[in-house]
N, C-alpha and C positions, 0 to 999 in steps of 0.2 A: 664338664659340660662344654660342648662346642659352642662358642660364642664369638660374634664379631668383635667383641671387646678385646679379644686377644690380639687383634690386628691393629689396634689403635696405639699410637705412641703415648705411653703413660709417663710423660716427663713434665707435665704441667698440671696446674690446678684446673680440673674440668668443672667442678661444682664447688661453689662457696656457700651454698645454701641447700638444705634438704627440702625438696618441694612436696614430699609426702607428708600430709598433715598429721600432727601428733594425736589429734582426736580420733583419726581413722586408725592409727597404730594402736591406740589404747582400746578402741572398740573391737578391733580384730583379734588382738592377742589376750585381752583381759589378764594382764600380768599379775601374778601372785608371788608371795614370798618364797615359794618352793621352785620357781621357774628358773631355768638357765636359758638365756635368750641369745640368739645370734642376730646381729644387726649389721647390714651393709654400712660401712663407716661413712662413705661419701664425705659431706662436710661436717659430720659429727653430731648434728642436731638431734636426730632420733636415737643415737647411742645415749646421749645425755638425757633425753626425754624418757627413755626406757629406765634409766637408773632412778629417776624420780619416783617410779612406781614400786621401788623397793623389791626387785626380784632377788633371787639368791645370787645370781651372777649374770653379767653381760659380756659377751665376746663380740668385739667389733672387728670386722674383716673387710679388706679391700684389696683388689688387684693393683691399685695405683698407689705407689709409695708416697706420692705427694699428698694425697688425701689423708693418709695416716699421719704424715708430718703435720698437717693442719690440725688434726685432732690432738696430737701431742702438745702443740702450742696451746690450744684451748685448755687442756688438762693442766698444764703448767700454770697458766694464768689463774685458773680456778683454785688451785692448791695454794698459790703464793701471793695472790693479789686480790684487791677488793673488786666488787661488782662493777664499779665505775670504770675500772681499767679494761675489763672484758668488753663492756659496752662501748668504750672508746675505740678499741681495736677493731670491733665489728663495723664501725662506721655509723653507729646509731646516733651519735651526737655531733657529727660534722667533721671535716678534715682537721681542724685545729685540735679536736679531742683525740683524733687518731695519732697525730704527732706527739701529743703529750703522753698518751698511754704507751706508745712505743718507747719513749724516753724512760718511762718507769720500768718497763719490762726488760729492755735491752741489757742492763747490767746483771740481770739474774739468770741469763741464758749461758749455755756453754759456748765456747768459741765457734764451733761448727754451726750451732743453731743461730747464733748472733749474725754470722756472715750471711746465712740464707735469708733470714727474716729482715735484716737491714736492707738487702737488695729488694726484697718483696715490697716492703712499705715505701721504699723510694719510688718503685714503679707503680704502686697502688696507694696514693695518698688519701683516697677516699675510704680506705679500710677494707676489711676482709669480704664483706657481704657482696660487694660488686666486683670482686676480683676474679671470680671463676669465669671460665670461657663461656658457659651458658649465661651466667648472670650479666656479664658485660654486654652480651648480645641482646638479651631481653630488655635490659634497662636502656639500651641505645635506641629503642623505638620512639619514645616520647619526643626527643629532640628533632626527629624527622618530620614531625607534624607541624602544620601551620599554627601560629599562636592562638587562633580562634578555636581550633580543635583541641589544643592543649587545655585551654580554658574550659571547654565543655567537659573534658575528662575530669578535670579537677572539681567541677561542680558536682559530679557524682558522689563526692565525699560529703556533701552537705545535706543529704536527704535522711529523713527519719523513718521513712517507710519504703519497702521494696516497690510498692505500686508506683509511688512518685518517682523513684529512681528509674524504673523500667520505662515509664512514660517519657521521662526526660531523655533517656538514651535513644528511644525510638524517634523522638521529635528532632533531636539535634545531631546525633551521631550516626544512627542507622540510615538516615536519609541523606547523609553527606558523603564525601569521598572517604570517610574513615574506614568503612568495610573494605574497600579496594586497597587502601594503604596498609591496613592491618594484614589482609590476606597476602599481599605481595611481600611484605616484610618477613612474614613467617611461613612463606611457601617452602616447598621442598628444596629449591635451589639455595635460598638464603639460610635455611636451617643449618647448613653446613658451617656457617659462621659461629653457631653456638654449640654444635656437636659434630664430630667427625662424620662425613657423609656415609661411611661404611656402616655406621650404626643404624641407618635407615634402610638397609638392604631389604628387609622384610616388611616395611611399612605398607599397610593396606589402604591408607587414606592420604590425601594431600594435607599437609600440616596446616597451611594458612586457612583453608576453608573449614577444616574440622575445628580448629581452635576458635575461629570467629563464631561458629555456630554454638560451641560450648560456652564461650564468653557471653553471648546474647542470652542463652538459657539461664546461666548463673545469675546474671543481673536481674532476672525475674524472681529469684528465690533468695539471694544473699545481698545484704547491704555491703557495698564496697567499703564504706567507712569502718566497718567492724571486721573485715576480712583481711588478715595479714597478707595472704598470698596475692589477692587481687590488687591490694595497694602496692606491694613491692613490685609486682610485675610491671606496673606502669610508672611508679614514682620512686622505686628503689627504697633506701632506708629513710627517706625524707619524712620527718614529723610523725613517725610511727608511735602510737600510744603504747606504753609499756604493757598494758593489759591485753593487747592482742598479739604480742610477740610469742614465738614458741616458748613453752614453759621453761625450758632450760636457760633462756636468756632473761627471764623476769627476776627482778631483784628479790622478790619474796621467796623464791626457791633456791637462792644461791647457797645459803648455809647447808641446806639439806643435800644439795648436789655435791658440795665439797665432802660431806660425810660419806657419801655413797661411792666416791671414786675408788676405794680399795676393792670394790666388787668388779672392776672392769679389767679385761684383758684385751690386748690388741693383737691381731694376727694378720699376716700378709698372705693372700691367696684368693681362691675362688670359693664363693659361699657354698654352692651345692656340693662341690668336691669335699669341702670341709665337713658338711653335714653327713656325708656318706663315709667319711674316714673314721678310724677308731677314736680319734680325739673328739669327733663331733657327735658321738653316740649319746652323750649326756645332755645335748641340746634338746629341749622339748618344745621350744617356740622360736620362730624365726621371722624377721622382717627382711624381705628380699628386694625391696625397692622396685624398680622396673627392669630387672636384669633379663627377664624373658623377652623383652622387646628386641633383644639382639640375637635371638635364636630363631631358627626355622620352626614352623609348627611341628614338623616331625621330630626335631630335636627336643622341643618342649615336651611332647608326649613321652619320648623315651626317658628324659631326665626325671620328670615328675613321677612317672610310674616306678622308676628305679628307687626314687626317694621314699616312696610309700610301700615298697614291695613287701617289707617284713612287718607291716602294721605296727611299727614302733610308735610310741606316743609322740605325736608331732603335730603342731599347728603352725601353718605358714600363711603369711599375707604377702601379696605382691600387687603391683599396680600396672595396668595396661595404659599405653599412651596412644599409639597409632595402630597397634595390633589388638586382637581380642583373644589372647592366648587363654585356653581353657573353655572356650565357648562350645567346642565340639570335640568329641573323641575321634581318634583315628579309627578307620574301619577295622573291626576285630580286636581293638584294644580294650583293656579293662577300664571301666569308668573311673574318672578321677574323683577323689573324695572332696568335692566342692561343698562347702557350707553355703548353700544357695541363699537362704533367707538373710543371713548376716552379710553376705557379699552384696546383695541387692540393696540392702539398707545403707551400708557404708558407701556404696557407689553414689547414692542419692545425696549423701551428706558430705562427700569429699570436698574439702575447702579449696583445693587448687583446681581451678576450672579446667585446666587443659588436659587432665587425665580422662581417659575414656571410661574406665571403671576400675573397681577394686575386686580382687578375688581372695577368698580365704579357703585354704585347703586344710582338712583336719582328718587325721587317721581315724577318729571316732566315727566319721561318716562311713568308712569302710566297714566298721563293726556293725553299724546300724543296717547297712545294706546286706550284711551277712547274718542277719538275725536267725536265719534258718540253717546256718552252717553247723559244723560239728562242735561239740563242747570244747574240744582242745583249741580250736581256732578262736572261739569267743573268749577263752581264758587269756589268750595272747593279747586281746584287745582291752582287757580290763585295766 
């Protein structure tokens, strides 16, 4: 697949958190014990979340070797250390716990791993979750605000109803300088601090204005107090209740996660190319993050149509950020197998406010559209 991601220097940690919500992942793929799942590795969260649903196998893939290195560290900790150590390294218990956890993990690593991660934690004493290029940029917004605005934001964590929360936001933040500060910080120019500007070549919207509008809408439907992504976006890992963490980081799932690790394989490469390769033919479900954000609409059409050309059993979920890939078909192109109802439902429920929408593609939609086709074609869809 031709992607702007190939033009980005993949020599640092771009993401230390997966922003695609596990609830959306689960609702889109409905993972079963017979499934072999491909997941973009990124920071590893949804790779681990997928394992918790007990599929037959999970393949984690990424173009960036540093993202895979992060996942390998997490796997090592899960295999050999207690939950408190993982929680400490992530930064969920403060800088002192990061240092203590590193002292526990360090002697159990190989020399090469020790050298890399010793330098990493020296540079990132607050832990893994705020170390990614995107996460350090996002969590840098709060300190730019005046103390009064910071206090108003923190007050949003105190409400028990969405109506009260939304009313407070409108009265104290929407009518202040907050919208202008938020829009300016997350506008197209500044977004390059969190992501390489080449990744926004095809963006159809201005980041700051779009994200502010989505934030305002989400605060009318979601309690910030109970939403992991809303809280982390503004406050980082500070005082996050265990119950709202991604499932893979919750203590109650740790033993199961450790038992599931033998089902995991790591691969270096591009996800769509892997799915189309001989090795990828056994994959029947895939989570592709927002990789189509970095392709032209024409390349998206070409890639997805090639992916589903043979009506192989395949269900795919991907997230749109500033593009709306899959909204329209290219003139003369075959229609994409969009699972429209589930895509719309998941888009309304997606926990991370800054995504535009979620789309699910399913080869069974091709079969449904071809209900009048020849018996041999329908047999291929069964």
